[in-house]
N, C-alpha and C positions, 0 to 999 in steps of 0.2 A: 767260713763267710763272718766277716766283720760285724761288729754292732751296727756300722752304719749301713752296710749292705742288707742287714736284717731287718732295719726299720724302712728302708727303700723297698724290702721286698714286700711288706705290707700295702705297698701301693701298687704291686704289679712288676717290680724290678726281678729281673733274672739277668742269667749269663748273656743272653742274646743282647739284651740293650746295653751290658758292660761294653760288650765289643763294639757296638754300634757309638758308644761314648767316645770312645778312644778315636773313632774316626773324625769327629767333628769338635772334639774339646781341646782349649788351650791349657797351658799348663797350672793355671791358677782358676781354672774352671770347675764351678760343681754341677753335679748332676740334679735334678728337680723335675717334678711333674706339675702341669699347667693345670689347677684346680677349679679356677673362675677367672671368667674373661669378662671386665667391666668397660671394655671400650678404650678407655685412657689409659689402663693399667690392667694389669694381670696378678694372681694372686696364685702361688707356688707353693709347693711342699717338698722340702728335701730330706724328709723322712724323720727329722727331730723337730721341725718347727715351720712355719707358713712364713713366705717370704714375698714382700712386694717388688714387683718389676716394673717400671716406670719408662723403661726405654728399650727398645729392641731393633734388632739388625735383619730380624727375621720376621715371619707373621705366623706364629704359632696359633694351635686351638687348644681349646679343652680337652686333656686326653693325652698331650704331647709330653715327651720326656724332651727336656731341654738342657742345654750347657749354658750356665749364668755365671756371672760375676759382678759383685757391688751392685745389685738391681737391675743389671742390665741382661737381657736374654740376646746370646750370640750365636745359639746354633740349635737346629732342630734335630733329633736322632729320628733315623729313617721309621717312617709309620709302618706298621702292622696290616692295619685298616683303618679306611678313611669314609667319614659321613660328609657329602659335598651339596653344594646348590651351585646355580648360578650366580655369580655376584652381581649385586643391584645395578642396573644400568650398563651391564655389560653383556653380550651375545656367548662369548666363549670363556669368559673368564671364571675360574673354580673359586670357590670360598669353601675352605676347610671349615665345618661346624664341629666337629668331634674326632678324635682320633685314637687309635689303640683301643679299641671296644672288642669286648669278646662275647657278646652275647646282647642280642636285641629283643626288647621286649615291645612287641606289636600291641598297642592298646584297642580294646575295642569296647565302649561301655555298653551296658546290658539295655542302655536308654536308646540306643541307637547301633544296631548290629548291620552293619553293611559290607556283604562278601566283596563288592567291586573295590572297595577303598581299602579292604585287608590286602586285596592282590596287589594294589600299588605300593602298600608300606612294606609288604614282604618283597617285590621286587627290590625297593631301597636297600632292605637289610641285605639280601644277598649281594648287591652291588657293593656294598660297603665291605664285604670279607667277614662280617661277624656272622656268629650262628643264630637264627631267629627263632624266638618262641612266643606264640600267641597268647594274650591274656584278656580274659574277660573280666571287667571291673564292673562294681556296684550290684552283684550278684545278689545282694540282700532286698533289693527292691524289685525283684521279680520271682514270678514261680516257675517261670520257664527257663532255668540256666541250663537245665541239661539238655534242651533242645537247641539253645543256642550254642552251646559247646558243640554239638554234633555238626551244626550249621557251619560252625568255624572251621571244625575239623575238616571239612569238605573241600575247605579251599587252602587248607594251611599247607598242602602238598608235602605231607609228613614231619613238618614241624609239631611239636609239643603244643597243648592247648592247656594253660591255668585257669581255673577259675577263682575269683578272688574277692574278697570285700574287705573295705578299709573300715567298716563298721563293727562286724563280727569276727575279723582277723582270718578269715578263710583265705588260705593259700599263699599268705604271706610267708610263711616258713619257707613253703615251697620255691618261692621267688628268691628268698636269701640264700638256699641252700646252692641255688644255681651260680651264686656270686662266689660262694669260697674255695679256697681260703683268701684268694686276692685277684679274683677277675673283676673286670668291669663291665657294667652292663649301661644301656642306653634305653630309655623310654621313647618310644614312637607313636605318634597317635595325634588326633585333631584336638582342641580345645574340648574343654567338656569331658574327656574321658578319667580324671581323675588322676594325672600322673603325678602333680605334686602331693597331693593327698596320699597316694599310696607309697611316696617316698616317707611322708612324715610318720605313716603306720608303721612302716618295716623299722625305722629309726626309732621310733618309740618317743618323739618329739617333733615339734614345729620346727624344722630347719628349713621348709619352703612354705611361703605364703599363698593362701588360697582365699577364693572368695567363699563366702556362705553360700551353702548347697541348696539349691531350691528343692522346694519338696516334690517336683518331677524327678530329681535325682541329676539334673543337669548343673554344671558349674562352669567357670571361666577359669583360666591359665592365668594366672599371676605372674610365672617367670618372667622377669625381663633382663636377665642376664644369663648365659651359660655358666653352669656350676658342676661341679663333680663333690659328690657327698660322699663320706665315707661311713661304711654301715658297723654296727656295734659288734655285729658276729665275723666281722671279715668282708672284703668285696667292697665295691664301689659302685655308683649309681650316677648316670650323668643326665642331666635335664637340660635342655636348651632349647629354646622358644623357636629357633631357625627350623628345627626338625619338623615341628608341626607342617609346613607346607607339602612334605613330602616331593620335592622335586628330584624327577629324575636326573642322573647326571650322565654317565657313559657305561656301556656294558650289557649289550643284548643279550648275553650269556646268561645274565641272571633271569630271563625269563624261562630258560629251559628248567629252573628251579622249582617255579611256580606253576607252569602250563606246559608239564611233563607229558599228560594225557592229550593235550592239542597237537603238541609237536609229534609225539608218535604218531598218531591219527594223519598227520599232514604225509608222513612217510609211507603210509600206505596208499595215497591216491595214485591213480592211473599215470599222470603227468608229475614229473620232477617241479615244475615251475607252475603248477595248478595254483589259479588263484581262490579257489573255493565258492565259485559264483555259479557259473554255469557250464562248466566243464563235467564231462561224462567220466565216470569213473571216481567221484571225488567221495574220499571217507569222511570227510569231515560233515559235508551237506548230507551223508548218508545216516552218519551220529546224531546230526541235529532232526532230521526224518525221526529217527526210531527212540527217541529223546535221552539218548545216552551221553549228550553232550548238550549242556545248557546253553542257549542262547547268549545269555548275558554275558557268561564266562567266555564265549568267543570273541564277542564286542569288546570285551575288556582285554584281552589278549592282542587284539587287532590295535586298539588305542595305545597301548602302551609301546606296542613294536614300532609303531608311527612314531611316536614320541621320542624314542630311544633313538631310531635312525635320523630323524631330525636334529637331533643333538650331535650325533655323531657328522652327520654330513656339514655342520658347520666347520668342522675343522679337517676334514677329510675331502679333497677336490674329488677324489674317484668316485665317491658315493654320490657327490652332487652332480656329476656328469652321467652315472650310471639311473640316478633318478629322472634326470633331464631325458635322457634317450627314451626311458619308458615313458616317460608322459607323453613324448613326442609320436610315438608308436600307437598309444592308446588312443589320442587325438586323430591319427590319421584312420586308424581302425573304425573310430565312430563315424568320421566322415564318408567314408566308404559304403558302410553301412546303411547310411540315409538314401531315401527313395529320391 
């Protein structure tokens, strides 16, 4: 491996990206990774130094590998994982917020552990293709971190749960280890979960701006642009304000990773098209009745499934026709049932 490739490898470059680069690069193009998106310009790292790109022929995202020449981004290498949301003002247009992420850290602050919110963020993580890890932050402000960890493990669907404190340093080495030697992570969670503070604590310097933490433990996220931060021990973390919204994009299969228990119960129902409302022999209704399935978890599953189907229906005429047919059948059945 050349010195150039060795330096790029610290940013995650490998033989697979080398092959993809050959497919999009011109004879004078160089390879680089997008490490910051400032809107009007991008900051790239080519393994040796940072470069500014003020012009582009494509729309890259932080984490993308690109081919560039003279400050112009000319091509994007095929992405391995993608975090997306709906573009502002558009119904079906995808906006990529981060790319080529290996690990997703789903954050929950000890001041506000919300299982339903965690389920949503885990769905987003699985949709992206990255491996999810749940992180409990601000553990230093509570005496119930162990109880909270157990609560998070109950909804994490097998994903590891790491308890952290940016004050005491608990769990920081464990997070850093997940990213070595050159893996990329992304922080996913709402404002106030301590994402920027966590990055600063791992790096050991104030590389991300944060607001003063209130005595309640709450804080506000200050990131105004998307940025990839290199860690001293190896690896990278992406912090992006757009990921705080946890919008679902596409991929109903992601729910199977989070709600395996619900979908396994549905397969035990007497009828394959059971709606789990009034049908006899419904395994989900039985599980609700005996307490083996939490009602809030089922509600969350249904909500996320409806949302994902609505997104898919915007681009799939077949799904729109199926939903319209089902609505008509339900409407007719309701009218026939009226006295």
